[in-house]
PARO-516536 format. One record per residue: residue in one letter; x, y, z of N, C-alpha, C in turn. Coordinates in steps of 0.02 Angstrom, whole numbers, padded with zeros to 5 digits, always signed. Layout:
BEGIN
aXYZXYZXYZ/...
END
This chain:
BEGIN
m+00654+01603-02314+00643+01569-02377+00575+01533-02379/i+00557+01501-02323+00493+01466-02320+00435+01515-02328/a+00442+01574-02296+00389+01624-02302+00381+01648-02374/l+00437+01660-02408+00434+01683-02477+00404+01630-02523/r+00426+01568-02514+00399+01513-02554+00324+01504-02540/s+00305+01512-02478+00235+01504-02460+00192+01558-02493/i+00216+01619-02492+00179+01674-02525+00174+01662-02599/l+00229+01641-02630+00228+01627-02702+00180+01570-02718/f+00183+01517-02678+00138+01460-02691+00065+01481-02683/n+00048+01515-02629-00021+01534-02617-00048+01579-02673/t-00006+01625-02695-00027+01670-02749-00042+01632-02813/i+00004+01588-02832-00005+01550-02893-00062+01499-02885/f-00068+01470-02826-00121+01421-02814-00190+01450-02827/y-00204+01508-02797-00270+01537-02805-00280+01566-02876/a-00226+01593-02905-00230+01617-02974-00245+01559-03021/n-00212+01502-03008-00223+01442-03048-00296+01419-03044/l-00325+01423-02985-00395+01403-02976-00442+01450-03014/i-00434+01515-03003-00480+01564-03032-00474+01567-03108/i-00412+01569-03132-00402+01574-03205-00429+01512-03241/r-00416+01453-03213-00441+01392-03244-00517+01392-03247/m-00550+01412-03192-00623+01411-03191-00652+01460-03243/i-00620+01518-03249-00645+01568-03297-00632+01546-03369/v-00569+01529-03383-00549+01514-03452-00582+01450-03478/l-00589+01400-03435-00614+01335-03458-00689+01327-03450/s-00722+01378-03423-00795+01372-03413-00834+01356-03477/p-00819+01389-03534-00858+01374-03594-00855+01299-03612/y-00796+01270-03605-00789+01198-03619-00823+01157-03565/y-00811+01175-03502-00836+01136-03445-00911+01128-03446/f-00947+01182-03461-01020+01180-03457-01054+01155-03520/v-01015+01140-03572-01044+01114-03634-01036+01038-03640/v-00977+01013-03619-00964+00941-03627-01001+00900-03575/p-01008+00834-03585-01041+00792-03535-01005+00796-03467/r-01043+00780-03415-01018+00789-03346-00953+00752-03334/l-00949+00687-03352-00889+00649-03338-00829+00675-03377/t-00841+00698-03438-00787+00728-03477-00762+00792-03443/a-00809+00831-03418-00792+00894-03384-00752+00881-03320/y-00761+00823-03289-00726+00809-03226-00650+00809-03235/a-00627+00803-03297-00554+00805-03309-00525+00872-03289/i-00565+00925-03290-00539+00992-03274-00521+00997-03200/p-00565+00982-03152-00543+00984-03082-00489+00932-03066/k-00490+00875-03100-00438+00825-03087-00370+00850-03110/n-00368+00883-03168-00305+00911-03192-00282+00970-03149/w-00331+01007-03122-00315+01061-03075-00281+01032-03014/a-00306+00976-02988-00276+00944-02930-00204+00922-02946/r-00194+00893-03005-00126+00872-03024-00079+00932-03029/s-00105+00988-03055-00062+01047-03061-00043+01074-02993/n-00087+01067-02943-00071+01089-02876-00016+01046-02845/h-00018+00980-02859+00036+00937-02835+00103+00958-02865/w+00101+00977-02929+00162+01000-02962+00187+01065-02931/l+00141+01111-02917+00160+01175-02886+00191+01164-02817/m+00161+01118-02778+00188+01103-02711+00258+01075-02716/r+00269+01031-02765+00335+01000-02772+00387+01051-02795/v+00369+01091-02845+00418+01136-02876+00431+01198-02833/i+00378+01227-02806+00387+01290-02769+00404+01278-02696/v+00368+01233-02664+00376+01222-02592+00426+01167-02577/g+00428+01116-02620+00471+01059-02607+00436+01004-02568/t+00370+01000-02575+00331+00950-02539+00309+00896-02588/t+00323+00833-02570+00303+00776-02610+00265+00726-02566/f+00229+00682-02599+00192+00631-02561+00188+00567-02603/e+00171+00513-02569+00159+00449-02603+00095+00419-02575/v+00060+00383-02618-00003+00351-02599+00010+00276-02593/e-00005+00249-02534+00005+00178-02520-00063+00145-02510/g-00074+00088-02542-00135+00050-02531-00190+00061-02583/l-00171+00084-02643-00222+00094-02695-00259+00029-02711/e-00227-00028-02698-00259-00092-02711-00318-00104-02663/n-00323-00063-02610-00379-00071-02563-00443-00036-02586/l-00439+00002-02640-00500+00035-02665-00544-00017-02701/p-00605-00027-02678-00649-00076-02710-00672-00051-02778/g-00699-00096-02818-00732-00075-02879-00802-00049-02864/g-00828-00009-02908-00896+00017-02898-00900+00070-02844/s-00957+00073-02810-00969+00126-02761-00939+00107-02693/f-00913+00158-02659-00889+00150-02590-00886+00218-02558/i-00878+00218-02492-00869+00281-02455-00795+00287-02438/l-00766+00343-02456-00696+00359-02439-00698+00401-02376/a-00661+00380-02324-00664+00413-02259-00594+00436-02237/p-00571+00493-02263-00503+00516-02247-00501+00557-02182/k-00442+00559-02151-00428+00609-02101-00430+00677-02135/h-00450+00728-02098-00458+00795-02127-00418+00845-02086/q-00362+00869-02116-00318+00915-02081-00306+00980-02118/s-00319+00979-02183-00294+01033-02226-00338+01041-02287/f-00333+01099-02319-00367+01108-02383-00340+01058-02435/w-00278+01038-02425-00245+00991-02471-00286+00928-02480/d-00311+00900-02426-00344+00835-02431-00416+00840-02458/t-00439+00900-02473-00505+00906-02505-00503+00892-02579/y-00443+00899-02609-00438+00888-02682-00386+00837-02701/a-00342+00818-02654-00282+00780-02672-00296+00714-02707/l-00348+00679-02688-00361+00613-02715-00408+00612-02775/l-00430+00671-02797-00474+00674-02854-00448+00634-02915/p-00384+00642-02932-00359+00606-02991-00359+00531-02984/r-00362+00506-02922-00359+00434-02909-00428+00401-02911/l-00481+00440-02914-00549+00414-02911-00584+00425-02978/k-00627+00378-02996-00661+00382-03060-00713+00438-03062/d-00757+00439-03012-00813+00486-03013-00835+00504-02942/p-00793+00540-02905-00811+00554-02835-00866+00606-02828/v-00903+00600-02773-00955+00648-02757-00947+00668-02683/y-00959+00732-02669-00954+00758-02601-01022+00780-02577/i-01032+00776-02511-01088+00809-02479-01060+00875-02451/l-01084+00932-02477-01056+00997-02463-01102+01039-02420/k-01073+01085-02383-01113+01137-02351-01149+01176-02406/r-01213+01188-02398-01251+01220-02451-01224+01289-02469/e-01192+01323-02420-01165+01390-02433-01111+01389-02487/l-01075+01333-02493-01024+01328-02545-01054+01330-02615/m-01115+01307-02621-01147+01306-02686-01167+01376-02709/w-01165+01424-02664-01184+01493-02681-01125+01533-02708/i-01064+01505-02703-01004+01542-02725-01003+01543-02802/p-00998+01602-02832-00995+01606-02905-00939+01562-02934/l-00952+01532-02989-00906+01486-03024-00896+01421-02985/f-00870+01424-02924-00859+01362-02886-00925+01324-02878/g-00977+01359-02856-01041+01327-02846-01070+01299-02911/w-01059+01335-02966-01083+01311-03031-01046+01249-03053/y-00980+01249-03040-00941+01189-03056-00965+01130-03015/a-00977+01141-02950-01000+01087-02906-01068+01061-02927/k-01112+01106-02948-01179+01086-02969-01174+01043-03032/k-01129+01060-03077-01120+01020-03138-01102+00948-03121/q-01062+00939-03068-01041+00872-03048-01090+00839-03000/r-01148+00870-02991-01202+00844-02949-01179+00831-02878/m-01138+00878-02851-01122+00874-02780-01186+00885-02739/i-01187+00860-02678-01248+00859-02638-01245+00911-02583/p-01283+00966-02589-01282+01017-02536-01324+00997-02476/v-01301+01019-02418-01338+01003-02356-01332+01060-02307/d-01385+01074-02272-01385+01121-02216-01362+01083-02155/r-01303+01100-02128-01274+01062-02072-01320+01059-02011/g-01364+01108-02005-01410+01107-01948-01475+01073-01963/a-01480+01043-02023-01544+01014-02045-01558+00949-02009/r-01623+00934-02004-01646+00872-01973-01704+00845-02015/g-01727+00786-01996-01789+00760-02023-01791+00753-02098/k-01841+00786-02129-01853+00777-02200-01794+00798-02243/v-01757+00850-02221-01701+00873-02261-01648+00818-02266/m-01633+00786-02209-01582+00734-02209-01606+00672-02248/v-01671+00659-02246-01698+00605-02286-01687+00619-02360/e-01696+00682-02381-01685+00701-02450-01611+00695-02469/v-01567+00714-02423-01495+00707-02436-01477+00634-02447/l-01503+00590-02404-01489+00519-02411-01516+00492-02477/k-01575+00515-02497-01604+00494-02560-01560+00515-02618/r-01537+00578-02617-01493+00603-02670-01428+00563-02672/t-01401+00548-02613-01339+00510-02609-01347+00441-02640/k-01401+00407-02624-01414+00341-02652-01420+00344-02727/e-01452+00396-02753-01459+00404-02825-01391+00410-02859/e-01347+00451-02829-01281+00460-02859-01239+00396-02855/l-01242+00362-02798-01202+00301-02790-01228+00244-02832/s-01291+00247-02851-01319+00193-02892-01287+00191-02961/t-01253+00245-02980-01219+00247-03045-01145+00228-03039/g-01124+00206-02979-01055+00184-02970-01008+00236-02944/r-01034+00292-02918-00991+00346-02894-00962+00329-02825/q-00911+00368-02805-00878+00359-02741-00893+00420-02697/l-00917+00408-02637-00935+00462-02591-00877+00477-02544/i-00858+00541-02541-00804+00562-02496-00835+00595-02435/i-00821+00567-02375-00846+00594-02312-00787+00601-02264/y-00783+00657-02230-00731+00666-02179-00763+00650-02111/p-00746+00592-02081-00781+00569-02022-00780+00617-01962/e-00728+00660-01959-00724+00707-01904-00760+00773-01920/g-00784+00779-01981-00827+00835-01998-00791+00899-02016/t-00737+00914-01982-00700+00975-01994-00626+00962-01987/r-00585+01010-02008-00513+01000-02004-00489+00997-01932/r-00444+00949-01920-00414+00940-01853-00338+00942-01861/p-00302+00975-01816-00229+00976-01821-00199+00908-01811/p-00140+00894-01839-00107+00829-01831-00097+00812-01758/g-00114+00750-01740-00105+00727-01671-00161+00745-01624/a-00209+00785-01647-00264+00805-01602-00307+00745-01584/e-00337+00749-01525-00382+00696-01503-00439+00690-01555/p-00453+00630-01579-00503+00622-01632-00574+00637-01606/v-00614+00668-01647-00684+00683-01631-00726+00661-01691/y-00740+00596-01695-00777+00569-01751-00852+00581-01741/k-00885+00596-01796-00958+00607-01796-00993+00542-01814/y-01047+00527-01779-01082+00464-01789-01118+00461-01856/g-01124+00517-01890-01159+00518-01953-01132+00468-02003/i-01067+00455-02003-01039+00408-02051-01063+00337-02037/a-01077+00321-01974-01104+00255-01957-01175+00247-01985/r-01213+00301-01983-01280+00299-02011-01277+00290-02087/m-01230+00326-02119-01222+00319-02191-01201+00248-02209/y-01155+00220-02170-01133+00151-02181-01191+00103-02177/r-01234+00112-02126-01292+00068-02117-01342+00076-02175/d-01357+00138-02193-01410+00151-02241-01390+00139-02314/l-01325+00149-02329-01303+00142-02398-01281+00071-02414/g-01256+00034-02364-01238-00036-02376-01180-00046-02424/i-01129-00003-02421-01071-00008-02464-01008-00006-02421/p-00950-00028-02448-00888-00027-02408-00867+00044-02390/v-00832+00050-02334-00802+00112-02312-00726+00103-02310/v-00691+00149-02343-00617+00144-02348-00586+00200-02307/p-00555+00183-02249-00522+00235-02208-00456+00256-02240/i-00437+00318-02228-00373+00344-02253-00339+00384-02198/a-00276+00367-02186-00235+00403-02137-00182+00443-02174/m-00169+00504-02151-00118+00547-02182-00108+00608-02138/h-00052+00643-02149-00037+00703-02109-00016+00762-02153/p-00058+00782-02201-00041+00841-02241-00041+00905-02199/g-00075+00903-02141-00078+00962-02099-00010+00982-02070/l+00039+00937-02073+00107+00956-02052+00142+00999-02104/f+00119+00995-02167+00150+01031-02222+00108+01089-02247/w+00042+01082-02239-00005+01134-02258-00051+01144-02197/p-00028+01180-02146-00067+01186-02085-00131+01225-02096/r-00182+01208-02059-00244+01246-02062-00232+01315-02030/r-00267+01365-02056-00264+01433-02030-00193+01462-02031/s-00154+01443-02081-00087+01470-02088-00071+01476-02162/f-00033+01528-02180-00013+01537-02250+00050+01498-02265/r+00084+01473-02215+00148+01440-02225+00140+01369-02254/r+00185+01351-02299+00187+01285-02328+00258+01259-02318/y+00264+01196-02296+00329+01170-02278+00352+01114-02324/p+00417+01112-02340+00443+01059-02384+00449+00993-02346/g+00451+00938-02384+00460+00873-02354+00422+00820-02393/h+00416+00761-02363+00383+00705-02396+00339+00669-02346/f+00279+00648-02369+00235+00611-02324+00196+00558-02363/k+00165+00512-02325+00126+00458-02354+00052+00470-02344/v+00015+00448-02394-00058+00442-02389-00072+00367-02388/k-00100+00342-02333-00109+00269-02325-00183+00251-02331/i-00200+00217-02386-00268+00192-02396-00274+00124-02363/l-00318+00118-02314-00324+00058-02274-00374+00010-02305/p-00372-00054-02285-00421-00102-02312-00492-00081-02297/p-00538-00094-02344-00607-00072-02334-00642-00110-02278/i-00687-00075-02244-00731-00107-02196-00795-00125-02235/m-00807-00189-02241-00862-00211-02284-00929-00200-02250/p-00983-00194-02291-01049-00182-02263-01075-00242-02223/g-01125-00229-02180-01157-00282-02143-01143-00283-02069/m-01096-00242-02045-01082-00239-01974-01135-00199-01937/d-01140-00212-01872-01180-00168-01830-01150-00098-01833/p-01191-00045-01839-01163+00023-01846-01116+00043-01789/d-01133+00024-01727-01089+00041-01671-01021+00005-01677/a-01024-00059-01696-00961-00097-01705-00920-00068-01762/f-00954-00050-01817-00920-00018-01873-00886+00046-01850/f-00922+00088-01813-00896+00152-01792-00833+00143-01749/a-00836+00095-01703-00778+00082-01661-00719+00057-01702/q-00732+00014-01751-00677-00012-01793-00647+00042-01837/l-00690+00085-01865-00665+00140-01906-00616+00184-01867/i-00636+00203-01806-00593+00245-01765-00528+00209-01748/e-00534+00145-01729-00475+00108-01706-00424+00100-01762/v-00446+00077-01822-00397+00065-01875-00369+00130-01903/t-00411+00182-01907-00387+00246-01934-00337+00278-01886/e-00353+00278-01822-00309+00312-01774-00244+00273-01763/r-00247+00206-01766-00185+00167-01760-00139+00183-01818/a-00166+00183-01879-00125+00199-01937-00101+00272-01935/s-00144+00316-01910-00126+00387-01905-00067+00396-01857/d-00069+00362-01801-00013+00366-01753+00052+00341-01784/e+00048+00285-01819+00107+00257-01852+00136+00306-01903/l+00091+00337-01942+00114+00385-01992+00141+00448-01961/l+00113+00469-01905+00139+00529-01871+00212+00518-01851/i+00226+00461-01821+00295+00446-01802+00340+00444-01864/d+00317+00409-01916+00357+00401-01977+00369+00469-02011/t+00317+00510-02015+00323+00574-02049+00371+00621-02013/v+00367+00622-01947+00412+00666-01908+00484+00641-01912/e+00494+00576-01912+00562+00549-01919+00591+00565-01987/r+00550+00563-02039+00573+00578-02107+00586+00653-02117/n+00551+00694-02078+00554+00767-02087+00570+00801-02021/p+00630+00793-01995+00647+00820-01929+00647+00897-01926/h+00645+00929-01984+00646+01002-01987+00578+01033-01974/l+00524+00993-01976+00457+01021-01972+00443+01053-01904/p+00412+01112-01904+00388+01142-01842+00322+01108-01823/l+00320+01072-01769+00261+01033-01752+00211+01073-01711/p+00146+01064-01725+00096+01096-01684+00094+01063-01615/p+00070+01097-01564+00068+01069-01496+00033+01001-01493/t-00020+00993-01533-00057+00930-01532-00013+00872-01554/a+00030+00883-01604+00075+00830-01627+00129+00816-01576/v+00155+00868-01544+00206+00859-01493+00178+00817-01435/e+00119+00835-01414+00087+00798-01358+00073+00726-01376/r+00048+00715-01437+00033+00646-01456+00095+00604-01463/l+00149+00632-01490+00212+00595-01496+00238+00577-01427/a+00233+00622-01379+00254+00607-01310+00213+00550-01281/e+00148+00550-01293+00105+00496-01269+00124+00430-01300/l+00138+00431-01365+00156+00369-01399+00223+00341-01374/r+00270+00386-01359+00334+00363-01332+00325+00331-01263/k+00282+00360-01223+00268+00332-01157+00237+00263-01163/l+00189+00256-01209+00157+00191-01220+00207+00139-01243/k+00253+00159-01287+00304+00113-01311+00351+00092-01255/t+00370+00140-01213+00415+00125-01158+00381+00078-01108/a+00317+00090-01094+00279+00047-01048+00272-00023-01075/a+00263-00029-01141+00252-00094-01172+00315-00136-01172/t+00373-00103-01174+00437-00140-01177+00469-00149-01108/a+00437-00117-01057+00466-00121-00989+00456-00190-00959/
END
């Protein structure tokens, strides 16, 4: 049953994406940029509906009151394609720094360009990165919210964290709050798998780390608060959803956490 529901969901998910981009393009490229942003936001909402109705997966967002006004950096855990779009409806005017190759994809790249997403060559150095920072400052000066995945790429639930120092440099240079987010969508929408699993999970928006800290101290705090919340949510999510097939990384991390708890109470 899970395999059949997964196939049905994936088919409708990608059809929903392609058909919307084609059918709504005339409207999207004519109206002002912020008005056009309603299209990808509504697409995100429709995906949540599809996950709930077809797969049986629901989620709740905790800590919306922690989102500051104006510009800030959103720093979520990155486990799944789900978390690339899931919070779009909750943000006023988010902007992403994207791999430049994504901008070359027909329709998708055009949509991203309309929203002034910032392309970057991941191997770039020097002047190119200076230009990316300049573009980022320009976008944030209008009150936008920058979404950065501190680990850079998708990591399976429970995996040892590998944070990239680039977010500390952005924190230093941009001088705006950073809002960490812990969540485990990868248990329900695993990377490199077509399967989608039913259940319920939390997205936890943590208190912002305000600007002005030493970059090294900020980096250490970001990792500490995000991973502590991530561990708590991993335990909670698995307890709420005992049917889930866990990846080895999650099994190993849960075993480690149980040992730590036993040692602490001994």
